[in-house]
C-alpha positions as CSV (number, residue, x, y, z in Angstrom):
1,M,29.7,-20.0,-70.5
2,K,30.3,-16.4,-68.6
3,N,31.6,-16.3,-64.9
4,T,28.4,-14.8,-63.2
5,G,30.8,-13.9,-60.4
6,S,33.5,-11.9,-62.1
7,A,32.3,-9.1,-60.8
8,F,33.7,-7.7,-57.7
9,P,31.9,-5.5,-54.9
10,S,33.6,-2.1,-55.4
11,H,33.8,-1.4,-51.5
12,L,36.7,-4.2,-51.2
13,Q,38.8,-3.8,-54.0
14,A,40.7,-1.6,-51.7
15,S,42.0,-4.2,-49.9
16,Y,43.7,-5.6,-52.9
17,P,46.6,-6.5,-54.4
18,R,47.3,-9.0,-52.1
19,E,50.0,-11.6,-51.8
20,Y,50.0,-15.0,-50.3
21,R,52.8,-17.8,-49.8
22,L,52.7,-21.1,-48.4
23,S,51.7,-21.5,-44.6
24,L,55.0,-22.0,-42.3
25,S,54.1,-25.5,-41.1
26,W,54.3,-26.2,-44.9
27,R,57.2,-24.4,-45.7
28,L,59.5,-25.9,-43.1
29,I,58.2,-29.4,-44.1
30,A,59.0,-28.4,-48.0
31,L,62.6,-26.6,-47.4
32,S,63.5,-29.6,-44.7
33,L,62.7,-32.2,-47.6
34,A,65.1,-30.0,-50.1
35,I,67.9,-29.7,-47.6
36,I,67.6,-33.5,-46.7
37,L,67.7,-33.9,-50.5
38,I,70.8,-31.5,-51.4
39,V,72.7,-32.6,-48.5
40,G,72.2,-36.1,-49.1
41,G,73.1,-36.1,-52.7
42,M,75.9,-34.0,-52.2
43,A,77.1,-36.6,-49.6
44,G,76.4,-39.5,-51.8
45,A,78.4,-37.7,-54.6
46,L,81.5,-37.4,-52.6
47,L,81.6,-41.0,-51.4
48,T,81.2,-42.2,-55.2
49,T,84.5,-39.9,-55.7
50,L,86.7,-41.3,-52.8
51,E,88.9,-44.3,-53.7
52,G,88.3,-47.5,-52.0
53,Q,85.3,-47.4,-51.0
54,G,83.9,-50.4,-52.8
55,L,80.6,-48.9,-53.8
56,G,80.6,-50.1,-57.5
57,N,78.8,-48.7,-60.1
58,S,80.4,-45.4,-59.2
59,P,79.1,-43.3,-62.5
60,I,75.4,-44.4,-62.3
61,L,75.5,-43.5,-58.4
62,L,77.4,-40.4,-59.0
63,V,74.4,-39.3,-61.2
64,V,71.5,-40.4,-58.7
65,A,73.3,-38.7,-56.1
66,L,73.6,-35.3,-58.1
67,I,69.6,-35.5,-59.4
68,L,68.7,-35.8,-55.6
69,S,71.1,-32.6,-55.2
70,A,69.4,-30.8,-57.9
71,M,65.4,-31.8,-57.2
72,G,66.6,-30.5,-53.7
73,V,67.8,-27.2,-55.4
74,F,64.6,-26.9,-57.3
75,L,62.4,-27.7,-54.6
76,L,64.1,-25.0,-52.3
77,I,63.5,-22.4,-55.0
78,D,60.2,-23.2,-56.3
79,V,59.0,-22.9,-51.9
80,L,60.8,-19.7,-52.1
81,K,59.6,-18.0,-55.0
82,Y,56.0,-19.6,-55.4
83,K,53.5,-17.1,-54.6
84,I,49.6,-16.1,-55.4
85,V,49.2,-12.5,-55.9
86,L,44.9,-11.2,-56.1
87,Q,44.2,-8.1,-57.8
88,H,40.4,-7.2,-57.2
89,D,40.0,-8.1,-61.3
90,A,42.8,-10.6,-61.5
91,I,45.2,-13.6,-60.3
92,E,48.8,-14.1,-60.7
93,V,50.5,-17.1,-59.9
94,H,54.4,-16.9,-59.4
95,K,56.6,-20.2,-59.9
96,M,59.8,-21.4,-60.5
97,F,60.2,-20.7,-64.2
98,S,56.8,-19.3,-65.0
99,S,54.4,-16.5,-64.0
100,R,50.6,-16.1,-65.0
101,R,48.5,-13.6,-64.9
102,L,44.3,-14.3,-65.6
103,L,41.6,-11.5,-65.0
104,R,38.4,-12.4,-63.0
105,S,36.6,-11.7,-66.6
106,Q,38.6,-14.8,-68.1
107,L,37.4,-17.4,-65.7
108,Q,34.4,-19.7,-66.0
109,G,34.8,-21.0,-62.9
110,R,36.4,-22.8,-59.8
111,R,36.7,-26.7,-58.6
112,L,38.1,-28.3,-55.5
113,V,40.0,-31.2,-56.2
114,R,40.9,-33.9,-54.0
115,R,43.6,-36.3,-55.1
116,H,44.3,-39.6,-53.4
117,N,47.2,-38.9,-50.7
118,A,47.4,-35.0,-51.5
119,P,46.1,-32.1,-50.2
120,E,43.1,-30.5,-51.8
121,E,43.9,-28.0,-54.6
122,I,42.1,-25.2,-56.2
123,F,41.5,-25.1,-60.0
124,L,40.3,-22.1,-61.7
125,I,39.1,-23.1,-65.3
126,P,39.6,-20.7,-68.1
127,L,36.8,-19.6,-70.5
128,D,38.9,-20.6,-73.2
129,P,39.3,-24.3,-73.3
130,Q,42.9,-23.5,-74.8
131,E,44.0,-21.9,-71.7
132,K,45.5,-24.1,-68.8
133,K,43.8,-24.4,-65.5
134,I,45.3,-22.2,-62.6
135,Q,46.0,-24.6,-59.6
136,I,46.3,-23.3,-56.3
137,A,47.5,-25.0,-53.6
138,R,45.5,-25.3,-50.4
139,M,48.5,-25.1,-48.0
140,L,48.6,-21.2,-48.8
141,N,48.5,-19.1,-45.6
142,T,44.8,-17.3,-47.0
143,D,42.8,-15.0,-44.8
144,A,39.2,-13.8,-45.1
145,A,40.2,-11.6,-48.0
146,F,41.5,-14.2,-50.1
147,Q,37.9,-16.4,-49.5
148,S,36.1,-13.4,-50.4
149,W,37.8,-13.2,-53.8
150,M,37.4,-17.0,-54.3
151,D,33.5,-16.9,-53.1
152,G,33.0,-14.3,-56.3
153,I,34.5,-17.0,-58.8
154,T,31.3,-19.3,-59.7
155,D,31.5,-22.8,-57.9
156,L,31.2,-25.4,-60.7
157,D,30.9,-28.1,-58.3
158,A,27.9,-26.7,-56.5
159,Q,26.6,-26.1,-60.0
160,E,27.1,-29.6,-60.9
161,Q,25.8,-31.3,-57.7
162,Q,22.6,-28.7,-58.3
163,K,22.5,-30.4,-61.6
164,Q,22.5,-33.9,-60.5
165,L,20.1,-33.2,-58.0
166,D,17.4,-31.9,-60.1
167,E,17.7,-34.9,-62.4
168,I,17.2,-37.2,-59.1
169,A,14.2,-35.1,-58.5
170,A,13.1,-35.1,-61.8
171,D,13.3,-39.2,-62.5
172,S,9.7,-40.4,-61.9
173,N,11.6,-44.0,-61.5
174,L,13.1,-42.7,-58.3
175,G,9.5,-41.9,-56.5
176,S,6.1,-40.6,-57.0
177,S,7.1,-36.8,-55.8
178,K,10.2,-34.5,-55.7
179,A,10.2,-34.9,-52.1
180,E,9.9,-38.6,-52.1
181,R,12.9,-38.8,-54.6
182,L,15.3,-36.7,-52.4
183,Q,14.3,-38.7,-49.3
184,R,15.0,-41.9,-50.9
185,L,18.7,-40.3,-51.8
186,E,19.4,-39.6,-48.2
187,T,18.5,-42.6,-47.5
188,A,20.6,-44.5,-49.8
189,K,23.5,-42.6,-49.2
190,R,22.9,-43.4,-45.2
191,H,22.5,-47.1,-46.2
192,A,25.9,-46.9,-48.9
193,K,27.7,-45.3,-45.5
194,L,26.6,-48.4,-43.8
195,A,27.4,-51.1,-46.3
196,N,30.7,-49.5,-46.8
197,G,31.4,-49.2,-43.5
198,A,30.8,-53.4,-43.0
199,A,32.7,-53.8,-46.0
200,L,35.7,-52.1,-44.8
201,V,35.2,-53.9,-41.5
202,F,34.7,-57.7,-42.7
203,S,37.6,-57.4,-45.1
204,F,40.2,-56.3,-42.8
205,W,39.2,-58.7,-40.1
206,L,39.4,-61.4,-42.8
207,I,42.7,-60.1,-43.4
208,V,44.5,-59.2,-39.9
209,F,42.4,-62.1,-37.4
210,P,40.2,-64.4,-40.1
211,E,37.9,-65.8,-37.0
212,P,35.3,-67.2,-37.3
213,Y,37.3,-68.3,-40.5
214,D,34.4,-69.7,-42.4
215,L,31.3,-66.7,-41.3
216,L,33.8,-64.0,-42.8
217,V,34.5,-65.7,-46.1
218,L,30.7,-66.1,-46.7
219,F,30.1,-62.1,-45.6
220,N,33.0,-61.5,-48.2
221,L,31.7,-63.8,-50.4
222,I,28.4,-62.3,-50.3
223,L,29.1,-58.5,-50.1
224,P,29.9,-57.8,-54.1
225,W,26.8,-59.7,-55.2
226,L,25.2,-57.8,-52.2
227,A,26.3,-54.2,-53.9
228,L,24.8,-55.4,-57.6
229,L,21.6,-56.1,-55.9
230,M,21.4,-52.7,-54.2
231,M,22.2,-51.2,-57.4
232,K,19.4,-53.3,-59.3
233,L,16.9,-52.5,-56.5
234,A,17.7,-48.4,-56.3
235,N,16.9,-48.1,-60.0
236,G,20.0,-46.2,-60.5
237,M,20.7,-44.6,-57.2
238,Y,23.7,-45.9,-56.4
239,Q,26.9,-46.4,-58.6
240,L,30.4,-47.8,-58.7
241,D,32.6,-44.9,-59.8
242,A,32.2,-41.6,-58.2
243,K,33.6,-38.3,-58.2
244,P,34.0,-36.5,-55.2
245,T,31.5,-34.1,-56.4
246,D,28.8,-36.8,-57.1
247,V,25.8,-36.9,-54.8
248,K,24.8,-40.5,-55.7
249,P,26.6,-42.7,-53.2
250,N,29.1,-44.6,-54.4
251,L,29.0,-48.8,-53.5
252,A,32.8,-49.5,-55.0
253,L,34.2,-50.7,-51.7
254,M,31.5,-53.2,-51.4
255,I,33.4,-54.9,-54.2
256,I,36.6,-53.8,-53.9
257,M,37.2,-54.5,-50.2
258,P,36.0,-58.1,-49.9
259,C,38.4,-59.1,-53.4
260,V,41.4,-57.9,-51.7
261,A,40.5,-60.0,-48.8
262,L,39.3,-63.0,-50.4
263,M,42.6,-62.5,-52.0
264,S,45.0,-62.0,-49.5
265,R,43.4,-65.0,-47.6
266,S,44.2,-67.2,-50.6
267,M,47.4,-66.2,-51.3
268,A,48.7,-66.3,-47.7
269,N,47.1,-70.2,-46.8
270,I,46.7,-72.1,-49.9
271,N,49.3,-73.2,-52.2
272,L,47.7,-75.2,-55.2
273,V,49.4,-77.6,-57.6
274,N,48.3,-76.2,-61.0
275,H,46.7,-72.6,-61.0
276,S,44.8,-73.1,-64.4
277,A,41.8,-74.3,-63.2
278,A,41.6,-71.3,-60.8
279,L,42.6,-68.8,-63.3
280,L,39.5,-70.1,-65.7
281,T,36.6,-70.1,-62.9
282,A,38.5,-66.2,-62.2
283,L,37.9,-65.1,-65.3
284,A,34.5,-66.7,-66.1
285,C,33.5,-65.1,-62.6
286,G,35.0,-61.9,-63.4
287,L,32.8,-61.6,-66.7
288,V,29.6,-62.7,-64.6
289,L,30.2,-59.9,-62.3
290,L,31.2,-57.2,-64.6
291,T,28.3,-58.1,-67.3
292,L,26.0,-57.6,-64.1
293,G,27.8,-54.4,-62.8
294,L,27.3,-52.8,-66.2
295,L,23.2,-53.8,-66.5
296,V,23.2,-52.1,-63.3
297,D,25.4,-49.0,-63.8
298,R,24.7,-47.9,-67.0
299,A,27.1,-44.9,-66.3
300,L,29.9,-47.3,-66.2
301,R,29.8,-48.3,-69.5
302,S,31.1,-45.3,-70.7
303,K,34.1,-45.0,-68.5
304,F,36.9,-47.4,-69.8
305,V,39.7,-47.6,-67.1
306,M,37.0,-48.4,-64.4
307,I,35.8,-51.2,-66.6
308,L,39.3,-53.0,-67.0
309,F,40.0,-52.0,-63.3
310,M,36.4,-53.7,-62.3
311,V,37.8,-56.5,-64.5
312,V,40.8,-56.7,-62.7
313,M,38.8,-56.7,-59.6
314,F,36.5,-59.1,-60.4
315,C,38.8,-61.9,-61.6
316,V,40.6,-61.3,-58.3
317,Y,37.2,-62.1,-56.5
318,G,36.8,-65.2,-58.4
319,Y,40.6,-66.3,-57.8
320,G,40.0,-65.6,-53.8
321,G,36.7,-67.2,-53.8
322,V,37.2,-70.4,-55.8
323,T,40.0,-71.3,-53.8
324,L,39.0,-70.8,-50.5
325,V,35.9,-72.9,-51.6
326,N,38.0,-75.2,-53.0
327,V,39.4,-75.8,-49.6
328,R,36.6,-75.4,-47.4
329,L,34.8,-78.2,-49.1
330,D,37.9,-80.6,-49.1
331,H,36.8,-83.7,-47.0
332,A,38.9,-86.3,-48.5
333,A,41.8,-87.9,-47.1
334,T,45.2,-86.5,-47.6
335,T,48.3,-87.9,-49.1
336,S,51.9,-87.0,-46.9
337,Y,54.8,-86.2,-48.5
338,Q,58.3,-85.8,-47.0
339,V,60.3,-83.2,-48.7
340,Q,63.8,-81.6,-48.9
341,V,64.1,-78.3,-48.4
342,L,66.5,-76.7,-50.6
343,S,67.1,-73.0,-49.4
344,K,65.3,-70.6,-47.1
345,R,64.9,-66.9,-47.4
346,I,62.9,-64.2,-45.6
347,S,61.5,-61.2,-48.1
348,N,61.2,-58.0,-46.2
349,G,59.1,-55.3,-47.6
350,K,55.5,-53.7,-46.0
351,S,55.6,-57.0,-44.5
352,T,57.8,-59.6,-43.5
353,S,57.2,-63.2,-45.4
354,Y,59.0,-66.4,-45.1
355,H,59.9,-68.6,-48.1
356,L,61.1,-72.3,-48.1
357,Q,62.8,-73.6,-52.0
358,L,61.5,-77.3,-51.8
359,A,62.8,-80.1,-54.0
360,P,60.3,-81.7,-56.7
361,W,57.7,-84.0,-54.7
362,G,54.5,-86.0,-56.2
363,P,52.9,-84.2,-58.5
364,I,55.2,-81.4,-58.8
365,R,58.0,-82.0,-60.9
366,Q,60.5,-79.0,-60.2
367,S,61.3,-77.4,-57.3
368,E,59.3,-74.7,-56.0
369,D,59.0,-71.7,-53.4
370,V,56.1,-71.8,-50.9
371,T,55.3,-69.1,-48.4
372,V,55.3,-70.7,-44.9
373,D,54.3,-68.9,-41.3
374,S,57.4,-68.0,-39.0
375,T,57.2,-70.4,-36.8
376,I,57.6,-73.2,-39.3
377,F,60.5,-71.7,-41.0
378,R,62.6,-71.1,-37.9
379,S,61.7,-75.2,-37.2
380,I,63.0,-76.4,-40.6
381,A,66.7,-76.0,-41.5
382,A,68.4,-75.9,-44.9
383,G,69.1,-79.3,-46.2
384,G,66.4,-80.7,-44.0
385,M,63.2,-82.2,-44.7
386,A,59.6,-80.6,-44.7
387,C,56.0,-82.9,-44.7
388,V,53.8,-81.9,-47.0
389,D,50.0,-83.0,-47.3
390,L,48.4,-83.3,-50.4
391,H,44.6,-82.5,-50.5
392,R,42.6,-83.7,-53.4
393,G,39.9,-80.2,-53.4
394,G,36.5,-79.9,-53.0
395,L,36.2,-78.5,-56.5
396,H,39.0,-80.9,-57.7
397,M,41.8,-78.3,-57.3
398,P,44.5,-80.3,-55.9
399,W,46.4,-78.2,-52.7
400,Y,49.0,-78.8,-50.3
401,V,50.1,-77.8,-47.1
402,V,54.2,-77.4,-45.6
403,S,54.2,-78.1,-41.9
404,T,57.1,-79.7,-40.1
405,C,57.6,-83.2,-39.6
406,P,57.1,-85.1,-36.6
């Protein structure tokens, strides 16, 4: 495929060559990070060489400190050397260890790549598939001349989107006319936006402030099935795995977020005596939902990594859902035990959790670490007694609750 935009207007050629570097703000951020790495690494190396510091494993710490310093030096040099030079008929990329030049006539087109938690990048795709793509950071300090040069390169994303629109417009399963099919696409986009928004709201609501509890659990249980139903009724207008450039709306959030919310609530509230039954039920539920997902989204069948991801998500949904339902359907009498607390600990990570190590009791034949809320944690001393209420479970999966003794 030849780059249809390779010819550059003659009246603009005099504006080149032009040189572009990272914007001032990004250079300051990168240089600050480089200095922190260099100074921190040197300080760490100095500390590990001093006697009597009691640091232990000093050779390992010294190596780590030197690596951090080296990373800082590399980042510093790379930031200072990185630049893009545009000729009217070519592009040059200068980095710390390499320089590269490609003619406009050697380019197939450009793509805009959006990566999670990273700035956008422009990818210039060579005609020769053996050639590496040219990556251009969007943090450059650019101008109108830069944009004019890029506008002259074929936009492969726009081409792909137009191809998808043409396929939808020609699909008789989506409506009786081209206008009706494209209107259905716009309607589907609005519905997907509302449905994904609802999934985000209800899932975070269940995680952060689970009241009204039963209603929120029910909504989160329904949402993945609703997503699959929407896909079935829309005859392929929705999908579960989408690139940023795809025109078909993506309903993945309706599945992923409720799965995470149900599992989080289950882990926070429920202690099972035996996990085997719940895990088998989760696996069965996951396989059923995956089968339905493959039936309603044919494009998913060729995406092995996404299939594996969906298996995990559906199993998470199955486990979280079945354990929560097991608790809500439990109306049987409980059996109470007084159990010795062997030790206590606090786990600090992205969030703080509180743990008690309980001695063996009832059906639990060995000591076990359980998570409790902060109030219970502070109310029970190590070596003291905790009260454990054993429940039969509405689905015959025994579970228990740890509390302070009266």
